[in-house]
C-alpha positions, 0 to 999 in steps of 0.5 A, a space after each residue: 854468534 856474539 855473546 851479546 846476541 839473543 839469537 844467531 842471525 844466521 842459524 837462529 840458535 838461541 843464546 839462552 842467557 841473553 834471551 832471558 835478559 832481553 825478555 825480562 828487559 821488555 817486561 820491565 819496560 811494559 811494567 814501567 809504561 803501565 805505572 805511568 798511566 794516570 788515574 784520568 786516563 784509566 777513568 776515560 778508558 773505563 768510560 769508553 769501554 762502558 759506553 761501547 758495551 752499552 751500545 752493544 747491549 742496546 743493539 742486541 736488545 733491539 735485534 731481539 725485539 725485532 726477531 720476537 716481533 717477526 715471530 709473533 707476526 708469523 704465528 699470528 698469520 699462521 693462526 688466522 690464515 692457517 688451520 687455526 683460522 678455519 677452526 675460528 671460522 667454524 666456531 663463529 658459524 656455530 655461535 651464530 647458529 646456536 646463540 640465538 636459540 639459547 637467547 630464545 630459550 632464556 627469554 622463556 626462562 626455559 633453563 632446563 631446555 638450555 641445559 638440554 641443548 647444551 648437552 646435545 651440542 657438546 662435541 660440536 663446538 660446545 666448548 664455545 658455550 662459555 662465551 655466551 653472555 648468560 653462561 655463568 647464570 646457567 652454570 649456577 642454575 645447573 648447580 642448583 638443579 644438582 642440589 635439588 635432584 640430590 635432595 629428591 633422591 635422599 627423600 625417596 630413600 635412594 642411597 647416595 655415593 660418596 662422590 655424589 655427596 661431594 658433588 652436592 657440596 661443591 654445587 651448594 658451595 658455589 651458591 652459598 659462599 661465593 658472594 661475588 655472584 650477587 654483586 655481578 654487574 652483568 646480572 639484571 635485578 631479576 637474575 640477582 633475586 633469582 640467585 638469592 632464592 636459589 641460595 636460600 633453598 640450597 642453604 637449607 639442603 646443605 644443612 638438612 639433606 646433607 647435614 653439614 655441621 657448622 664447623 664443616 660449613 665454616 671450613 668450606 667458607 674459609 677455604 673459599 675466602 682464603 683461596 678464592 676457589 674451592 678444591 674438590 679434595 675438601 668436598 670429597 673429604 666432607 662427602 666421605 664424612 656425610 656418607 659415613 654419618 648417613 650409613 650409621 643412621 
């Protein structure tokens, strides 16, 4: 093997000194080639890479949307024609049977009869009641009724529990402080006037039977105004206060 050869052409033995020279010579050539690349060439290369990346991302997004679409159609198919579909059919059948009964009782203003029917039907697709168009009105009537019963119990001298006071506070607040109930587009004029009458009665119960102070009433009103709803924790805390005050009398 000659000294100028990097490797022996016969046995493959490496001439380390010449091999190093050859390696560094190639590295210099590569470095020289890179230094000769113009800014214009770099710009074209970068644009090409970005364009290809953009195409790749677009293709992946389209594939993702197609997969999600197929999955959604599969879930919809399973929901309508599978077990869930049977449940929907049962709910529709229940509504067709029971909503006319509720409508008839409502026309007679037999609100207590409606609540009784609702109580009997819970557990038999009774969760569908919220889809009945007069459900909100009846839920407010139920709150009104709870306050009236609490007042009657107090007048008879029955001892009310902390939780009972808390529930009364919650029900009273629904009628007193949720002003949007009285501008509800769904209400007929007669219904709105009825709600206003219940509101006045319940307001008197809150002040006299429950004995809510002005500060406590403001606290309830403020929470509803700020959050848009009333937490039962606040009602429980105020219920405990009322219970203690009643016990001290």
